[in-house]
C-alpha positions in Angstrom: 10.2 10.5 -1.3 6.6 9.4 -1.9 4.4 7.6 0.7 1.0 6.1 -0.3 -1.7 4.2 1.6 -3.1 1.1 -0.1 -6.3 -0.7 0.7 -5.9 -4.4 0.0 -9.0 -6.6 -0.4 -9.2 -10.3 0.1 -12.0 -12.7 1.1 -12.3 -13.4 4.8 -11.3 -17.1 4.6 -7.9 -16.0 3.3 -7.5 -13.0 5.5 -4.8 -14.4 7.9 -2.8 -15.8 5.0 -2.8 -12.5 3.1 -2.0 -10.5 6.2 1.0 -12.7 7.0 2.2 -12.4 3.4 1.9 -8.6 3.6 3.8 -8.6 6.9 6.5 -10.7 5.4 6.6 -8.7 2.2 9.4 -6.1 1.9 7.4 -3.9 -0.5 5.0 -2.5 2.2 4.3 -1.9 5.8 1.2 -3.5 7.3 -0.9 -1.4 9.6 -4.3 -3.1 10.3 -7.2 -5.0 8.9 -10.9 -5.8 9.6 -12.9 -9.0 9.6 -14.4 -8.2 6.1 -11.0 -8.7 4.4 -9.9 -5.1 4.1 -6.2 -4.5 4.9 -4.4 -1.2 5.2 -0.7 -1.0 4.2 1.7 1.8 3.1 4.4 1.9 0.5 7.3 4.2 0.0 9.3 5.1 -3.1 11.6 7.6 -4.5 9.0 8.3 -7.2 5.8 7.0 -8.7 7.5 4.3 -10.7 9.0 2.7 -7.7 5.6 2.9 -5.9 3.9 1.2 -8.8 6.4 -1.6 -8.8 5.6 -2.2 -5.1 1.9 -2.1 -5.8 2.3 -4.8 -8.5 4.1 -7.0 -5.9 1.2 -6.6 -3.6 -1.3 -7.4 -6.3 0.6 -10.6 -7.1 0.2 -12.0 -3.6 -2.0 -15.1 -3.7 -5.7 -14.4 -2.7 -5.4 -10.6 -3.1 -8.6 -9.6 -4.9 -7.6 -5.9 -5.2 -5.0 -3.4 -4.1 -5.9 0.2 -4.6 -3.9 3.4 -3.8 -6.1 5.6 -1.6 -3.9 8.5 -0.5 -0.5 9.7 -1.6 2.1 12.1 -0.1 4.9 13.6 -2.2 7.8 15.5 -0.7 8.1 17.5 -4.0 4.4 18.6 -3.8 4.8 19.8 -0.2 8.0 21.8 -1.1 6.2 23.5 -4.0 3.2 24.4 -1.7 5.5 25.7 1.0 7.1 28.1 -1.5 3.6 29.5 -2.3 2.7 29.9 1.4 
């Protein structure tokens, strides 16, 4: 299982519309936003390919200027590091 945080950017005049679209979207979980149009969501997937599909869904929402992956967690990576420790 992979979990990644995404920063979504829109212009302030479309902020409420984009936030509502993200809340209604089944591709992500909405967390918070600021008045400048930055919105934080997370996506989950069985692998990178599934996460990228969800990122594309977010990018296609009207008035989304950008959606960039900021941090990622992979269960497989953690398991590999735990074996070393």
